[in-house]
C-alpha positions as a printed Julia matrix, in Angstrom:
200×3 Matrix{Float64}:
  -8.06   15.86  -10.54
  -5.74   18.1   -12.5
  -1.65   18.49  -11.73
  -0.56   21.9   -13.04
   2.52   24.24  -12.91
   1.74   26.9   -10.51
   3.69    4.09    5.79
   3.53    2.02    9.48
   3.53   -1.3    11.16
   5.42   -4.61   10.68
   4.31   -5.61    7.2
   5.71   -7.76    4.7
   7.65   -5.61    2.41
   8.88   -6.15   -1.1
  12.68   -6.54   -1.86
  14.73   -3.47   -2.91
  16.13   -2.88   -6.31
  14.36   -2.23   -9.8
  11.06   -3.96  -10.4
   8.53   -3.46  -13.52
   5.34   -2.25  -11.6
   1.85   -0.62  -12.59
   0.13    2.58  -11.4
  -3.36    1.16   -9.84
  -3.82    4.34   -7.5
  -4.34    7.84   -7.22
  -5.43    9.33   -3.95
  -5.92   13.09   -3.59
  -5.39   14.02   -0.01
  -5.9    17.93   -0.05
  -4.22   20.34    1.32
  -1.36   19.16    4.53
  -0.17   20.68    7.03
   3.57   20.06    7.63
   6.65   21.5     8.66
   9.95   22.13    6.57
  12.99   23.58    8.09
  11.21   24.79   11.1
   8.81   26.56    9.1
   5.06   25.31    8.68
   3.93   24.25    5.27
   0.74   23.67    3.6
   0.47   21.86    0.29
  -1.88   19.9    -1.8
  -0.96   16.43   -1.78
  -1.79   13.31   -3.07
  -0.7     9.41   -3.36
   0.53    7.59   -6.19
   0.05    3.83   -5.83
   1.79    1.08   -7.66
   1.38   -2.83   -8.23
   4.65   -5.34   -8.27
   3.5    -8.18  -10.64
   6.55  -10.17  -10.17
   7.0    -9.61   -6.7
   4.43  -11.63   -5.11
   3.8   -11.68   -1.24
   4.91  -14.82    0.34
   3.0   -14.99    3.87
  -0.79  -14.44    5.5
  -4.16  -14.02    3.5
  -2.63  -12.12    0.75
   0.23  -14.84   -0.18
   0.41  -15.04   -3.84
  -0.45  -11.58   -4.87
   1.58   -8.38   -6.01
   2.99   -6.45   -3.42
   1.7    -2.88   -3.7
   3.71    0.7    -2.74
   3.1     4.09   -2.75
   4.42    7.37   -2.52
   3.16   10.73   -1.3
   3.61   13.75   -3.74
   2.89   17.43   -3.68
   0.48   17.83   -6.39
   2.55   20.29   -8.73
   3.91   20.58  -11.67
   6.41   22.67  -10.71
  10.03   23.25  -12.19
  11.56   21.46   -9.06
   8.93   19.47   -8.02
   9.04   15.92   -7.42
   6.26   14.65   -9.27
   7.33   16.37  -12.35
  10.48   14.93  -12.29
   8.97   11.12  -11.7
   6.53   11.47  -14.45
   8.84   13.23  -16.77
  11.25   10.19  -16.03
   8.59    7.79  -16.51
   7.12    8.77  -20.09
  10.24    9.36  -21.21
  10.19   13.23  -22.38
   9.05   16.52  -20.49
   5.97   17.93  -20.35
   5.21   20.43  -22.57
   3.94   24.06  -21.94
   0.02   23.08  -22.79
   0.42   19.88  -20.54
   1.89   21.58  -17.84
  -1.29   24.27  -17.64
  -3.68   21.24  -16.34
  -2.49   17.58  -16.77
  -4.96   15.22  -16.01
  -3.83   12.79  -13.17
  -6.17    9.56  -14.71
  -3.94    9.64  -17.34
  -1.31    7.32  -15.59
  -3.79    5.16  -14.23
  -3.14    1.32  -15.28
   0.44    2.34  -17.15
   3.48    0.23  -16.51
   6.73    1.31  -15.28
   9.8     0.69  -13.74
  10.32    1.05   -9.75
  13.56    1.8    -7.91
  12.99    0.56   -4.41
  15.55    1.55   -1.76
  15.34    1.14    1.75
  14.98    4.54    4.33
  16.32    5.43    7.79
  13.41    3.61    9.28
  14.38    0.25    7.27
  11.08    0.79    5.48
  10.62    0.06    1.48
  10.35    3.55   -0.23
   9.97    4.83   -4.07
  13.18    6.0    -4.78
  12.97    6.34   -8.3
  10.35    6.01  -11.46
  11.3     5.08  -14.87
  10.01    4.19  -18.26
   9.84    0.29  -19.57
  12.34   -0.56  -21.61
  10.92   -1.24  -25.4
  10.06   -4.71  -25.99
   9.65   -5.91  -22.28
   6.22   -7.65  -21.37
   4.62   -6.65  -18.3
   1.69   -8.81  -16.65
  -1.88   -7.23  -16.92
  -3.36   -5.42  -14.12
  -4.26   -7.31  -10.55
  -5.52   -5.36   -8.35
  -8.64   -2.72   -9.09
  -8.01    0.59   -9.87
  -8.41    3.45   -7.43
  -9.13    7.01   -8.2
 -10.15    9.48   -5.85
 -10.17   13.36   -6.36
 -11.87   15.62   -3.85
 -12.54   17.96   -6.91
 -15.14   15.33   -7.56
 -15.73   13.87   -4.36
 -16.87   10.02   -4.84
 -18.24    9.04   -0.98
 -18.26    5.36   -2.13
 -14.34    5.73   -3.24
 -13.79    7.75   -0.34
 -15.57    4.97    2.0
 -13.25    2.49    0.25
  -9.84    4.01    1.72
  -8.15    3.13    4.7
  -8.98    4.98    7.98
  -5.75    6.48    8.02
  -6.2     8.18    4.22
  -9.52    9.02    5.07
  -8.26   10.66    7.95
  -5.99   12.87    6.59
  -8.36   14.03    3.76
 -11.02   15.06    6.16
  -8.59   17.13    7.62
  -8.13   19.07    4.43
 -10.01   22.08    3.95
 -10.91   20.65    0.29
 -12.96   17.83    2.34
 -14.81   20.41    4.34
 -15.86   22.25    0.65
 -16.41   18.99   -0.8
 -18.77   18.24    2.23
 -20.31   21.25    1.5
 -21.33   21.24   -1.92
 -22.51   17.66   -2.05
 -20.88   14.92   -4.82
 -20.18   16.48   -8.28
 -20.33   14.65  -11.74
 -16.94   13.11  -12.86
 -15.34   14.95  -15.51
 -15.07   13.98  -19.18
 -13.41   10.75  -21.1
  -9.64   11.53  -21.6
  -8.44   12.4   -24.8
  -6.54   10.35  -26.77
  -2.77   10.47  -26.02
   0.47   10.29  -28.41
   1.26    6.36  -29.08
   4.89    6.95  -28.46
   4.74    7.77  -24.83
   2.74    6.06  -21.83
   0.3     9.17  -21.13
């Protein structure tokens, strides 16, 4: 999946504040229908998920494991897009015109950052800001497995491993219908080397 310029229940929640995180999940959910200011909308969307290595769960079967948090984005690097704003804050510099023409989303997997966590109007913890990790700060190694799902190169095994709710959203998208018609495609080639002074 390339980006270009063109949660419910009474679960234990991580504490609000600013904390170190690592990207462990990117899920392409395809074009989703919605509503904005009374008008119907249709936008390609994705979910980015992070683990919080310094914030551990204290209850149930997952006690002692890092919390995970996610944020839904419109899959666009347009000038006003939240995805572009968060990624530029994360990497510490603006995208070049060449990068905006087709930035490979996989570049952020496994990369550390700082997240600002706040409460929404339903008292659920949400990701309200993404920032670069201060130089010299130690970030623990990744705990959770990496999850990458793209409707552009559909992988049935990854799809089946997603939650039922996420699969239902994906299955409602026109990209899913197209993927089912064409069948699985080989994954794209490896990602090229990135500059050393930026995380991706």
